[in-house]
C-alpha positions in Angstrom: 0.0 0.0 0.0 1.4 3.4 -0.9 2.0 6.2 1.6 -0.5 9.1 1.6 1.8 11.3 -0.5 2.5 8.6 -3.1 0.6 7.9 -6.3 -1.1 4.5 -6.3 0.3 3.2 -9.6 3.0 5.2 -11.4 3.3 2.6 -14.2 5.9 4.4 -16.2 9.6 4.2 -15.3 11.7 7.3 -14.8 14.9 5.5 -15.8 16.3 2.1 -16.6 19.8 0.7 -16.8 21.6 -2.6 -17.7 23.6 -3.9 -14.8 26.8 -6.0 -15.2 25.1 -9.0 -13.6 22.6 -9.4 -16.5 19.7 -7.7 -15.0 17.9 -4.5 -16.0 17.1 -2.1 -13.2 13.9 -0.2 -13.7 13.4 2.9 -11.5 10.0 4.5 -10.6 9.1 7.7 -8.9 6.1 7.1 -6.6 6.0 10.6 -5.1 6.2 12.6 -8.3 9.2 14.6 -7.3 11.5 13.3 -10.0 13.6 11.2 -7.6 13.4 7.4 -8.0 12.1 5.7 -4.8 11.1 2.3 -6.2 13.1 -0.2 -8.2 12.5 -3.6 -9.8 15.1 -5.9 -11.4 14.3 -8.0 -14.4 16.3 -10.9 -15.9 17.5 -10.3 -19.4 16.2 -13.2 -21.5 17.8 -12.0 -24.8 19.7 -9.0 -26.2 21.0 -8.1 -29.6 20.9 -5.9 -32.7 17.9 -5.9 -34.9 16.6 -4.0 -37.9 13.2 -5.4 -37.2 10.4 -2.8 -37.1 9.5 -1.6 -33.6 5.9 -2.8 -33.9 7.1 -6.4 -34.7 9.4 -6.3 -31.6 6.5 -5.0 -29.5 4.1 -7.7 -30.8 6.7 -10.5 -30.2 7.6 -9.3 -26.7 3.9 -9.0 -25.7 3.1 -12.5 -27.1 6.0 -13.9 -25.1 5.1 -12.1 -21.9 8.3 -10.1 -22.0 9.3 -6.4 -21.7 11.5 -4.8 -24.4 14.0 -2.1 -23.7 15.4 -0.5 -26.7 18.4 1.7 -27.6 18.2 3.2 -31.1 21.4 3.7 -33.1 20.7 5.4 -36.5 18.5 2.8 -38.3 19.3 -0.2 -36.1 18.0 -1.0 -32.7 19.7 -2.8 -29.8 17.0 -4.7 -27.9 16.9 -6.2 -24.4 14.1 -8.6 -23.8 13.3 -9.3 -20.2 10.8 -11.4 -18.2 7.9 -9.2 -17.3 7.8 -10.3 -13.6 10.8 -8.9 -11.7 13.3 -11.1 -9.8 13.7 -8.5 -7.1 11.9 -5.3 -6.1 12.9 -2.6 -3.6 11.9 0.7 -2.0 14.1 3.7 -1.3 11.7 5.8 1.0 14.6 8.0 2.1 15.5 8.6 -1.6 19.2 8.2 -0.8 20.1 5.3 -3.1 19.7 2.8 -0.3 17.3 0.2 -1.7 15.4 -2.1 0.8 14.1 -5.4 -0.6 10.3 -5.8 -0.7 9.0 -9.2 0.3 8.1 -11.5 -2.6 4.4 -11.5 -1.6 4.3 -7.8 -2.1 5.5 -8.0 -5.7 2.0 -8.2 -7.2 1.2 -4.9 -5.6 4.4 -3.4 -6.8 4.5 -0.1 -8.6 5.5 -1.2 -12.1 3.0 -4.0 -12.5 0.1 -1.8 -13.5 1.7 -1.6 -16.9 2.1 -5.3 -17.7 0.1 -4.8 -20.9 2.9 -2.5 -22.1 5.7 -4.7 -23.3 8.0 -1.9 -24.5 9.9 1.1 -23.4 11.3 2.6 -26.5 14.1 4.9 -25.4 16.8 4.8 -22.8 15.5 6.9 -19.9 12.2 7.2 -21.7 8.7 6.4 -20.7 6.3 3.8 -22.1 5.9 4.4 -25.8 2.1 4.3 -25.6 0.1 7.3 -24.5 -1.9 5.1 -22.1 -1.1 1.5 -21.1 
């Protein structure tokens, strides 16, 4: 359950990054102040270059129950496909970079899962590519 000053379901990430351990860290801002205070970590299932159209990548990711994270270079795309369900989730209520793990049972109530229908974040540091998920 969110604190009184927090939005109930900020489904769009404020940032994401690929970690050296093969996970993608997705950060969310529940308070709306621009500072990440929630994180989930997703296992990378596949990554690589593609010239495949964005809509095809989106359709395949959605059909496979995955999220796609894309970095665009000229005409080609580098795609990271991850499992939609996170391996780990955490809170940073002090907003100091000290993430505290959230129990597994709380994952279904986690911030990012209101957007499971959205399988794609199109830009590094960008929001969901759809206007409404």
